[in-house]
C-alpha positions in Angstrom: -2.9 0.3 -16.9 -2.7 3.4 -19.3 -0.5 5.9 -18.8 0.0 8.2 -16.4 0.2 10.7 -19.1 -3.6 11.0 -19.3 -6.1 10.7 -16.5 -5.7 7.4 -14.9 -9.0 5.9 -14.0 -9.8 4.5 -11.0 -12.0 2.2 -12.5 -8.9 0.7 -13.9 -8.9 -1.0 -10.5 -9.1 -4.6 -11.0 -11.1 -7.0 -8.7 -8.3 -6.7 -5.3 -7.1 -10.4 -4.5 -7.1 -9.9 -1.1 -8.9 -11.6 1.5 -10.3 -9.0 3.9 -11.1 -10.0 7.6 -11.1 -8.7 10.9 -11.9 -4.9 10.6 -8.9 -3.9 12.6 -6.9 -7.2 12.6 -3.2 -7.9 12.9 -0.5 -5.7 14.5 -1.6 -2.5 12.6 -4.5 -2.2 14.5 -4.2 1.0 16.6 -6.6 3.4 15.4 -9.9 1.1 14.7 -9.0 -2.2 16.6 -6.9 -1.0 19.8 -4.1 -3.0 19.3 -1.2 -0.5 19.6 -0.6 3.4 19.9 1.4 3.6 16.8 -1.0 6.4 15.6 -0.2 8.4 18.8 3.9 8.3 17.7 5.9 10.3 16.0 3.4 13.2 15.5 6.2 15.3 16.2 9.1 13.7 14.1 10.8 15.5 11.4 13.6 14.3 8.9 13.5 12.6 5.8 10.8 10.7 4.6 10.0 8.5 1.6 6.8 8.8 -0.6 5.5 5.6 -2.2 3.4 6.0 -5.4 2.7 4.1 -8.7 5.2 4.7 -11.6 5.5 8.2 -12.3 5.0 7.7 -16.5 3.5 11.5 -17.1 7.0 12.8 -14.6 4.8 14.6 -12.0 6.5 13.3 -9.2 10.2 14.1 -9.7 9.3 17.4 -10.1 7.2 18.0 -7.0 9.6 16.4 -5.2 12.8 18.5 -6.4 11.0 21.3 -5.4 10.0 20.1 -1.7 13.7 19.4 -1.5 15.0 22.5 -2.3 12.9 24.0 -0.3 13.9 21.5 2.7 17.1 20.4 2.7 16.8 19.1 6.1 13.4 17.0 5.5 13.9 15.6 1.9 11.8 13.2 0.4 12.8 10.2 -1.2 10.6 8.8 -4.1 9.7 5.0 -4.2 8.3 3.9 -7.5 5.9 1.1 -7.6 4.6 -0.7 -10.8 2.1 0.6 -13.1 -0.4 -2.2 -12.2 -3.0 -1.2 -9.3 -3.5 -4.7 -7.6 0.3 -4.9 -7.4 0.8 -1.3 -5.6 -2.3 -2.4 -3.2 -0.4 -5.2 -2.0 2.8 -4.0 -2.0 1.4 -1.7 0.4 -0.5 -4.3 2.3 2.8 -6.2 2.8 4.3 -3.0 4.1 1.7 -2.1 6.2 1.6 -5.7 7.8 5.3 -5.5 8.5 4.9 -2.2 10.2 7.4 -0.7 8.1 8.7 2.8 8.9 10.1 3.6 5.8 6.8 3.6 4.1 6.1 7.1 5.2 3.5 8.6 2.9 1.7 6.4 0.3 -0.6 7.1 -2.2 -4.0 5.5 -2.0 -6.6 4.6 -4.7 -10.0 6.5 -3.3 -11.1 3.0 -3.1 -8.6 1.9 -0.4 -8.8 4.2 1.9 -11.4 2.7 4.2 -9.9 -0.8 3.7 -6.9 0.8 5.0 -8.3 2.7 7.8 -10.3 0.5 9.2 -7.0 -1.8 9.8 -5.5 0.9 11.8 -2.7 1.6 9.1 -3.3 5.0 8.6 -2.6 7.9 10.1 -6.0 10.1 11.2 -6.0 13.3 10.5 -7.4 15.1 13.2 -6.1 16.7 16.3 -2.6 18.2 15.4 -2.5 16.3 12.4 -5.4 17.9 10.8 -5.6 19.2 7.6 -7.5 21.9 6.3 -10.2 20.4 3.7 -12.5 23.3 3.2 -11.2 23.9 -0.3 -11.3 20.6 -1.5 -14.2 19.3 -3.4 -16.5 17.6 -0.9 -17.0 14.2 -3.1 -13.0 13.5 -2.5 -13.2 14.3 1.0 -16.1 12.1 1.6 -13.8 9.6 -0.4 -10.8 10.1 2.1 -12.8 9.7 5.2 -14.0 6.6 7.4 -16.1 6.2 10.4 -16.2 10.3 10.4 -12.5 11.0 10.3 -10.4 12.0 7.5 -7.6 9.3 6.9 -6.1 10.7 3.9 -5.3 13.9 1.5 -7.1 14.1 -1.9 -4.1 14.8 -4.5 -6.4 14.2 -7.7 -9.7 13.6 -8.8 -11.6 12.0 -11.7 -14.8 11.5 -13.1 -16.9 10.0 -15.7 -17.8 11.9 -18.8 -20.5 11.6 -21.4 -18.8 11.3 -25.2 -20.9 12.1 -27.9 -21.2 12.9 -31.7 -21.9 16.4 -32.1 -22.1 16.4 -35.2 -25.2 14.0 -35.1 -25.9 15.2 -32.1 -25.8 19.0 -31.4 -27.2 19.3 -27.9 -26.2 16.8 -26.1 -28.9 14.4 -23.6 -29.5 15.9 -20.1 -31.2 12.6 -19.0 -30.9 9.2 -19.4 -34.1 8.7 -21.1 -33.3 11.4 -23.8 -30.4 9.7 -24.9 -31.8 6.2 -25.0 -34.4 8.4 -27.6 -31.8 9.5 -29.7 -30.6 5.9 -30.5 -32.7 6.7 -33.1 -30.0 8.6 -34.8 -27.3 5.5 -34.1 -29.8 3.5 -36.3 -30.0 6.0 -39.0 -26.3 6.2 -39.5 -25.6 2.5 -39.2 -24.0 2.7 -35.8 -24.2 1.5 -32.8 -26.2 4.0 -29.7 -24.4 3.6 -26.6 -21.4 2.2 -24.4 -19.9 2.3 -21.5 -17.4 -0.3 -19.0 -20.0 -3.7 -19.1 -17.2 -6.5 -19.0 -17.1 -8.1 -15.4 -14.9 -6.0 -13.9 -14.2 -3.0 -11.9 -15.5 -0.9 -14.7 -18.9 -2.5 -14.3 -18.9 -1.5 -10.8 -18.2 1.9 -11.7 -21.4 2.0 -14.1 -23.4 -0.3 -12.4 -22.9 2.2 -9.4 -23.4 5.0 -11.3 -27.0 3.5 -12.6 -28.1 3.0 -9.1 -27.0 6.3 -7.5 -28.1 8.1 -10.2 -31.9 7.0 -9.6 -31.5 7.8 -6.2 -30.1 4.3 -4.6 -27.2 3.0 -2.7 -24.8 0.1 -2.6 -24.1 0.3 1.1 -25.7 3.4 3.8 -23.3 5.7 5.4 -22.3 2.6 8.0 -21.6 0.8 5.4 -24.4 -2.0 5.1 -25.6 -3.3 2.5 -28.7 -1.2 0.9 -28.8 -2.2 -2.4 -32.2 -4.1 -2.6 -34.5 -0.8 -2.9 -36.9 0.3 -5.5 -34.4 3.0 -6.9 -31.4 0.6 -7.2 -33.8 -1.7 -9.3 -34.5 1.4 -11.2 -30.9 2.0 -11.8 -29.8 -1.1 -12.8 -33.1 -1.9 -15.1 -32.1 1.2 -17.3 -28.9 -0.5 -18.2 -30.5 -4.2 -18.3 -33.4 -2.5 -20.5 -30.7 -0.8 -22.9 -29.2 -4.1 -23.3 -32.0 -5.9 -24.3 -33.2 -3.4 -26.7 -29.7 -3.2 -28.7 -29.2 0.3 -27.6 -26.3 -1.0 -26.0 -24.9 -3.4 -28.5 -24.1 -6.8 -27.9 -20.6 -6.9 -27.9 -20.9 -3.5 -25.3 -20.8 -6.7 -22.6 -17.4 -7.1 -23.3 -16.1 -3.3 -22.9 -13.5 -2.3 -21.0 -12.1 1.4 -21.4 -9.9 0.9 -24.3 -12.6 -1.5 -26.2 -14.8 1.5 -25.9 -12.7 4.3 -26.6 -11.8 2.2 -30.0 -14.9 2.1 -31.0 -15.7 5.7 -30.6 -12.7 6.7 -32.3 -14.1 4.2 -35.2 -17.3 6.1 -35.5 -18.8 3.2 -34.5 -20.4 4.6 -31.4 -23.1 7.6 -31.0 -22.4 7.6 -27.3 -19.5 6.4 -24.8 -19.4 6.9 -20.9 -15.7 7.3 -20.3 -13.1 8.7 -18.5 -11.0 11.8 -19.3 -8.0 10.7 -20.6 -10.2 9.8 -23.5 -10.1 13.0 -24.3 -6.7 13.1 -25.5 -6.3 10.1 -27.6 -9.5 11.0 -29.4 -8.5 14.5 -30.5 -4.7 13.4 -31.3 -4.4 9.5 -32.5 -3.9 9.1 -36.2 -6.5 6.8 -36.1 -9.3 8.8 -35.0 -11.8 9.5 -37.2 -14.0 11.6 -34.9 -11.1 13.6 -33.5 -12.9 16.8 -35.1 -16.9 16.0 -34.7 -16.9 14.8 -31.1 -18.1 16.8 -27.6 -18.0 15.9 -24.0 -20.8 16.7 -22.0 -21.8 15.5 -18.3 -23.1 12.0 -18.0 -27.1 11.8 -18.0 -29.0 11.7 -15.3 -33.0 11.2 -14.0 -33.5 14.6 -14.1 -30.1 16.4 -14.6 -26.5 15.1 -14.6 -26.0 12.1 -13.1 -23.8 10.5 -10.4 -20.8 9.6 -11.5 -18.6 7.2 -9.4 -15.8 9.1 -8.5 -12.3 8.3 -9.1 -8.8 9.6 -8.0 -6.2 8.9 -5.8 -5.1 11.0 -2.3 -1.8 10.9 -0.1 -2.2 8.9 3.2 0.4 9.0 6.6 1.4 5.5 7.6 0.9 5.1 11.5 4.1 3.6 11.6 6.1 6.5 10.0 8.9 8.3 12.7 8.7 11.8 11.3 4.8 12.3 10.5 5.2 16.4 11.0 7.3 16.4 8.1 4.9 13.8 6.1 1.9 16.1 7.3 3.4 19.6 5.9 4.0 17.2 2.7 0.8 16.2 2.3 -0.7 19.6 2.5 2.3 20.6 -0.1 0.5 18.6 -2.6 -2.9 20.4 -2.4 -1.3 23.8 -2.7 -2.8 25.7 -5.6 0.9 25.8 -7.6 1.1 22.0 -7.1 -2.3 21.3 -8.1 -1.9 23.3 -11.6 1.0 21.7 -12.1 -0.6 18.3 -12.1 -3.3 19.0 -14.3 -1.1 20.8 -16.9 2.1 18.2 -16.8 -0.1 15.1 -15.9 -3.9 15.8 -16.8 -4.7 14.6 -13.2 -7.6 16.8 -12.1 -7.6 19.0 -9.2 -8.9 18.6 -5.9 -9.9 21.8 -5.7 -13.2 23.8 -7.3 -11.6 27.3 -8.2 -9.0 25.4 -10.7 -11.1 23.9 -13.0 -12.1 27.8 -14.5 -8.5 28.7 -13.9 -7.4 29.1 -18.1 -4.3 28.2 -18.4 -6.1 24.8 -17.5 -8.6 25.2 -19.6 -7.0 25.9 -22.5 -5.1 23.1 -22.5 -8.0 20.8 -21.2 -11.2 22.2 -22.2 -13.4 19.7 -20.8 -12.4 21.3 -17.1 -15.4 22.9 -16.4 -17.8 19.8 -17.7 -15.7 17.6 -15.5 -16.1 20.2 -12.3 -19.8 19.2 -12.8 -19.4 15.4 -13.2 -17.1 15.7 -10.0 -19.8 18.1 -7.8 -22.5 15.2 -8.9 -20.0 12.3 -8.0 -20.7 9.9 -5.3 -17.6 7.5 -4.2 -17.8 3.6 -5.1 -18.9 1.8 -1.6 -16.9 3.1 1.4 -16.4 -0.3 3.3 -13.4 -2.2 4.7 -14.6 -4.9 2.6 -14.3 -3.4 -1.0 -12.8 -6.4 -2.8 -16.0 -8.4 -1.9 -18.6 -5.9 -2.3 -17.5 -4.8 -6.0 -17.6 -8.7 -6.7 -21.0 -8.7 -5.9 -21.9 -5.9 -8.0 -19.9 -7.2 -10.9 -21.3 -10.5 -10.6 -25.2 -9.6 -10.0 -25.4 -6.6 -12.6 -24.0 -8.5 -15.3 -25.8 -11.7 -14.8 -28.6 -9.4 -14.7 -27.6 -7.2 -18.4 -27.0 -11.0 -19.8 -30.8 -12.0 -18.8 -29.2 -14.8 -16.4 -30.8 -13.1 -13.5 -34.0 -10.9 -13.0 -33.2 -7.2 -11.5 -34.8 -8.5 -8.6 -33.1 -11.7 -8.2 -29.7 -9.6 -9.2 -30.2 -7.3 -6.2 -31.4 -9.9 -3.6 -28.2 -11.8 -4.3 -26.2 -8.8 -4.6 -27.1 -7.7 -0.6 -27.3 -11.3 0.2 -23.3 -11.3 -0.9 -22.6 -7.9 0.8 -24.3 -9.1 4.0 -22.0 -12.4 3.9 -19.0 -10.3 3.2 -19.8 -7.6 6.1 -20.6 -10.4 8.5 -17.2 -12.1 8.2 -15.8 -9.8 11.0 
């Protein structure tokens, strides 16, 4: 994973190597599976808690916890750092949840883990006396933390895709996909490639394929989590990627790109357009080897008729159902979405706020000029499939989108196979 000094994309999450079983299986099925009443216990508990998160490379969590502890000496928070690796973070949480560990009170969850953990009954439902006021939060972040109509985590940072472009060659960025494709002739005139995203067969391809499908009105799963991808709208979206690769507008090597390969190609002056995450901005501006530090701009992803539907990234803070001090955990989670804290996360760690007003804060914009554009991206963002079977769903999207782009399957066949694989995954419950 890239250092959290920059905005760490949830897209960097690799395919999770955990086979999901029953929606409410195991000893932790208190909320949805009817197995125990852990969710009703510890609601008034106050005292020390442990906060579990990925490695604090950008030093945002230590000062945050110090600030909390100085104001709450009887309810101190202890930081437990995991590794940098998202898969390892996920598996560590699973192991402790399965062990009913009361010492993992508040945990950081990637937006694509929320439904899985909630369905297994491991996360405290944030309702009734545990409710959180989410009215000031960006709607897309709340939706990503919601499962079956109930909020299960407090969004703490967000993320969205951006279009990086050569403003010296394209003074006005494209507003639609077709407009961008029409500008590929400019790339040819300058002996460079036109467009790249993340098209290697990994989580980034799910992000990019989902963006194409959602932008043109399709869905991968419906609001009930059932497969809904074999539609004319999804075909229109996936076809845009397939056609762009076939025509060469996405270069041949583009199908091997993850985030970093695309960034390097753009910084080397080899790309006219790049879809990537906000972390690229700081690097493209500051890297000594960057050839575009003064010649690139940032715009919303181009869509069908206007801004495209970015895949939502980001993280949330969730309370374990096994925590004994849930009142403290609840207050700490609320503390993380206060404006002062959100502003600190942005200026210290380049983490995208979860409140819209801060995207116009002049202190933040002065340091991170792309913030107003990022707000447009997040406001048009769509969470990746909200399903407790996410590992199987993302694999189905990756395998079939990749095969379609490579010409190994027609778009129709790819979507049919994708639908069948997602159906099979959900049938396993």
